[in-house]
N, C-alpha and C positions, 0 to 999 in steps of 0.2 A: 666560653663554655656553652652548653646547650641552651641556657636561658637567653644569652646574648644572640645566639644564632636564630632562635625562634623570634626574638624581638626584631631582628634585622629583616627577616622574611615578612613579618607583619607590616613593617614600614614600607617595604617594596610593594606589597599587595594593596594595602589600605591607602597609602599616600601616592606613591609614584604611578601605580597602575590606574589610579583614578584622577590623575592630573589633567584637568580640563583645559589647561592653557597650552599644553604641548603634546602633540601626537608622538613626537620622537621619544619623549619620556615614557609614555604609555607602552610604546612598542619595545623600548629597552627594558622595561620592567618584565614584560613577558619573556623576552629573550634571556634575561637573568634567571628566571625560574627554570627555563629549559636547560641552561648551563648547570645550575645546581642539581638538576635531576640526573645529570651524568654521573654523579657520585651516589652509589647505591645506599650509603648510610643516610642520605637525606630523604629517602622515600617515605619513611614512616612519619617524618615531621611535615613534609610538604603535602602528603595525601589529603588531609582535611582542609588545607588552605587553598588548593588549586581551584575548587569550584567557585571561589570568590572572583576568579578571573573570567569565569564563563560568559558574563555579559559583554565582554569585549569582543566576542564573536560578531556582534552587531555594531561595532564601532564605525563611525562615519568615515574613518580613514583606512584606505586599502592596506597600508603596511602594518597597521595594528591588527586587522582581521587576519592577514596572512601570517603574522607572528603567532597568533592564537592557534591557527590550523597546524602550523609546524610544531607547536608545543604538543598538540593532540596526537600528531603522528609519532612524536617521540614517546608520549605516554602509552600509545598503542603497543610499543615494543617492550614495555616493562611488565614483567610477570607480576600478577597480583593487582595491577592497576587497570582501570577501564576508562577509555577516553570519554565514553558517554556518561560517566559519573561526573566529569568535569563540565561538559556541555551536553545537555540532554539531546537525544537523537532528533526529536521534533524541531529543536532549534537549529540543528545542523541542516535539516531539510529546508526549513524556511530561509536560512541563509543562502543555501545553494540556489533556491528559486529566485531570491532577490538579486543575486549576482547576475542572473540572466535578465531580470527586469531592468537592471542598470545599463544594459546594452553591452555587457562584456562577459558573455557566457563562456568564453574560452580564455579568460584572464588567469593570472597566477592563483588567485584565491579559488576560483572554480576548479582549476586543475588539481590543486592541493586537496580540496574537499572531495573530488572524485577519487583521488588516491586513498583518502581516509575511508571512504564508504564503499570502495569497490568490492571488498570481500562480503559485505552485507548483501549486496544486490547481484553480485556475480561470483559466488564462492567457487573456488577451484577444488577439484577432487583431491582428497587426502587419503592415502592408503591406510593410515592409522585410525581413521574415523569412517563414518558412513560415506559411501561413494555418492558424489553429487551428480544427479542426472539432469538432462536438459529440462525435464518436467519440473524438477525442483526449482531450477532457475527461472522458468517461465512463471511458476506460481509466485515467486518473489517479485518478478517483474510486473505482473498484473496487479499485485497489491500496491506496488510503488506507483504505477500509472493511475490507479484508482484513487489512492489517498493523497498523493503529491505529484500531480501531472507536470507542474512547472519545474519542480526539482528533477523529475525524471528526464525531461528533455535536455536540461543543462548537463546532467550526468552523462547522457548518451553522446552529447557533443564532444565530450572529453574522454570517452571510453577507450578510444584507440591509444591513449597514452599509457594505459594499464593492461588492456586485453589484446590478445593476438588476433590476427586477421581471421584465423580459423574459428576462434570463439565468437567473434562478432558476426561472421558469415552465418554460423549456425543459429545465432540469436535472431538475425534478420529473417532467416527461413522459418524459424519457429513462430516468430511474431506474426509473419504473414499468414501462417497456418491459423493462428488464433483469430486474426481478423476475418478470415474466410469463415471460420466456425461461428463467430458472432453474427455474421451476415446470414449464414444458413439458419441459425437459430431464430433470427428475426423473421426470416422468410417463412419458416415453419410456423411461427406464431401467427403469421398472416395467412396461413394455409396456402403458401406458395413455395415453389422450389427456387433454389439459387439460380439455376439455369433451366430454360425450357428444354424439353427433350430433343427438339430438332436443332437446338443451338448449343448442345452440351458437348464441348470438346474436352476429352480427358487430359488432365495435366498431372505432373508428378508432385503437385503441391500437397496432395493428401498423403503422400508417402514420406514427407519430410520428417514428421514425428511418427514413430511406431504406433500402431493401432492401440496397443495397451497403454502407452503413455498418453495418447489422445483421450482415452476413456478416463484415465486418472485425472487428467487436466480438467475435464468437464465435471468430474465428481468433486474435486477439491475446490473448484471455483463455481459451484452450482448457482450460487446467488447472483454472480455476475452474468452468467449465461442465460439465466431465466429472467433477468431484468429487461423488460421490453424497451426497445428504442434507446439503448444506451449509446447514443450517438457521440457523446463527449469522449467516452472511453475509446470507442472505435477510431475516432479522429486522432486521439493522442497516440494510439498504436500505429496508425498510418504515418504520423509525423515521426515517430520513433524509428520506424523502418527507413524512412527517407534520410533522417539525420545520421543513423548508424552507417548507412550505405555511403553517405557523403564522407564520413570520417575515415573510411578505408579506400576511397575511390582511387587515390594515387597508388596505394600499395597493391591493389588488385591488378594493376597494369604490369606488375613485375612478373617475370617468368616463374619464380618460385611459388607464386600465389595463383597460378593459372587454374588449378583445380577448384579453388573457391570462387573464382570469377565465373567459371563454367557452371558451378552449382547455382549461383544466383541467376545467371542467364537462363538456365533450364527451368528454374522455378517460376520466374516472372514472365517467361515467353508464353505464347499462346493467347488465350482469351481471358486469362485471370485478371490482369489489370483493367481490361475493358469492362468486365462484369462488375468489379469492385467500384470502378469509377462511375458506371451507370447507376449503381445502387444509390450512391450519394447524390449524383447530379439530378436524378429523377425526382428527388424530394423537392427541388425548387419549383417544379411544375405541378406535382401531384398533391403536396401537402398544403391545403389552403389555410389551415389554422396552425401551421407549424410555428413554434415560437422562434423569435429572432435569434435567440441564443443557439437553438438547435440548427437553424439555417447557417449560422456562423460556424458551427462545428462541421456541418456538411461541406462548407467551403474549405475549411482546413484540411479535411480528408481528401477532397478533390485536388487541392494544390499539391499535397504530399504524393498522391498517386501519379499525377502528371510529372512531378519531379523525378520519381522513380522511372517512369517511362522514358524520360529524356536520357537515361543512362544506357538504353538499349537502342539498336537500330530499328527504324520504323517497321520494316517487313517482319520483324520478330514478334510484333504485337498485333494480334488479329483484331481488326475492326475498330481500334481506338480512334484512328483519324476519321473514319466514317461517323463515329459517335460524336466527335467534336464538331464536325460539320453539321450534323443533325441538330446539336444543341444551339449552334449559331443560327441556324435557320428557324428554330422555334422561338427565338427572342421576340419576334413580332407578336406572338400570342401571349407573352407574359405581361401582366399588368405593370405599368410604369413604376409604381411604388416599390414592387418587389424587384423589378429589374434594376432599379437604382442601387440596390444593395449588393448586386452581383458584380463580380470582377472577372472578366474573361482574359485578362492579361496572361494568366498561367497557360491557358490554351494556346494563345498566340505565341507565347514564349516556346512552348513545345514544338509547334509547327516550325518555328524559326530554327530550333535545335535540329530538327529533322531536315533542314536544308530548303525550307519553303518560304524564306524571308521575302523574296521578290513576289511570290504569289500572294502572300498576305498583304503586302504593300499595294499591289495592284487592286486587290479587292477593296481595301479601305479607300484608295484613291478614286477608283471608279464609282463607288457609292457616293462619295462626296461630290464628284464632278457631275454625276447624273442629277443630283439634287439641284445644284445651282444652274445647270444648263436647262433643266426642265424637260430633259429627254425621256423617252420611254423605250422599252425593248431591252435587248441584251448587249453587253459588250464582252470582249474576250478577256478572261483571267484564268491562268492555268493552274491546275492541280494535278500532281503526277501519279494518279492512281485511278483506274477506270472503275466506275460503279454503276450498275444497272439501275439501282434505286435512285441515285442522284439525277439520272437523266430524266426521270419522271417529274422531278421537282420543278415548280414554277419559280419565276423571278430569280433566276440564278445568273451569276456573272461568270463568264469564261474569259480567261486571259491566256494568250499564247506567248510563252517565253521560250519554248523549245519544241522539238518534234515529237515529244512523248504523248501517249494517250492521256487524257485528262479526266479528273474528277471535278465536278462543278462545285464552286464555292458560293454560298448564298450571297445574293446582293443584300446588303444591310440597309435598314432604315437609317435615316440621317441621324436621329438622336442616339440610336444604338451604336452607329459607327463613331460618332463623336465621343460617346462615353468610353468606348474601348480605347480610342486614340488618346483621350484625355488621361486615362489611368496609366497608359504606357508612358506618357510624357511627364507625369507627376510622381513625386515621392521616390523613396528608396526601396520599395518592395522588390524583392529579388527577382521575381518573374517579370515585373515591369522593366527593371534595369536590363535584364537579359534580352528581352524583346526590343527594347529601345536601341541598345548597342548594335544588335544585329541589323536593324533597319538603317541606322545612321552610317554603318560601315559599308553598306551596299549602295553604290551610287545610283544604280537602277531603282532600287526600292525607295531611296530618299527622293529622287526626282519624281517618282510616281505620286507620292503623297504631297510633296511641296507644290507641284503644279496644280494639284486638285485644290489645296488650301488657298492658293493664289486667286482662285475663282471667287472666293468670298469677297475679296477686295473689288473685283469687277462688279459683283452683285451689289455691293454697297454703293458704288459709284452710280449704278443704274437707278437705285432707289432714290439717291439724292437728285438725280436728273428728273425723275418722275415727280418728286415733290415740288421741284421748281416749276414744272409744267402743270401743277395742280391736278395730277392724276389721282385716281381713287386711293384711299388710304392703304398703307402698307400692311402686309401680313405680319402679325406680331411674332409668330413662330419663325418666320424667315429672318426677322431682325435678331432674334435670340440665337439662331444657328449661325448667322454671320458673325456675331460677337464671339461665340465660342470657337468658331473656326479661326478667326483672327488671333485669338488667344493661343490656340494650338499652334498656329503658324509661328508666332513669336517664340514660343517655347521650343518648337522644332528647330528653328534657325539657331537659337542660343545653344541648344545641345550639340548641334552640328559643329559650331565654332569651338565648343568646349573640348571636343575629342581631338581637335587639331593640336592641342597642348601648346598653343601660342596665343598671344594677345592680338586680336584683330584690329586693324587700323580703321576699318569701317564696316558697317553692316550692309548686307545686300538689300 
């Protein structure tokens, strides 16, 4: 009878779903509730009981959390029942963000949550209701990016499992439009223009969203656009663009999606990415009292923009390579404390993606070799683009690897060079991994850096001989750089052996 049925459900929920000794029992209890919901007559009885299962959304075991999300997906299909009455919406967003923090942003739980929330953040047009415009979607997107940036980034990593290539392409275009609008607003507040008159190249970016939609967007999000220096939001938008583009990268290469691939190429070509990148990169030099958190946000934005640039051929992006070279050259003038917080491996990674691996390796190798040899003057390192501005720059290294006209790459200070190389060789940061693999797989690039790092060993031997001969005391900075170089050499050789996918019998 109904009393026994109700009692059974209460036992399942209060006892089995709370069994701290077995995750299997907890997951089975949730699955049992979903099975019971398949019978329409149970809805009235189970509706008030289901919220008691809500806390299991944060269970420590993946299969329990996944069972809860699947239950919510089933509830979502039932007329008269709302999944957010079982688990409140803010808990779902916290859960989605935490899945990303656990290092599994594309796991089963994240994908299921993205499926559950997709209509909330990217509603599809319905002829029976109000037609959903891209402006409506952007309004929701900006709200999500503002209130729950961590959850938003995980959501976009899995968006391609629910949304079409067309929808994601249009969202990327519109988000890039928003990013430019935010930068323009910030520039206007500083009484500056986004681009100087003599460097303003017209782009189709401003036409991505119709003018009327653009005005409505600024009107409905006035508080966001008027908030000065909203760097965190702009950085999250840039990351979202990069993540969304990554999610459909393989699909864009297919012939049926050529239209959308061309759309993105058209939008991001020209000087757009260069101007956006320069806006954030310049803050490292110009903002003396900039908070560390905002500098971190600027770095996030720069990484995302460079990642987007890597999806296009270098000639399609005006001035970005010149800007990267300029930033490398300016490292000498940045205080060491601020410079230590910067990571230029994304810039190096982009140059490698654009086919300049050997050039980068020659630059790093030449800078290290010059330091230990105590030589002055210039050596040859090649860059494949001619630049009148760079020819005027002093202390530049030229490398000849081919017969092409060259753009000079700045000769780096030893500590700057070792910092860049150290970041490339350490950790699992995606840009560092990409640059590292490019260098290691090129024998020419590998030899250029390896031979330079070997000079640290020779320098160390000379110092030991000098101490035996009672020569003047050794330069402390030299000792430090020798130690760091030898550490880099060890890591470099180990990485080289690792990519061979075999166990070495001996080390060189």
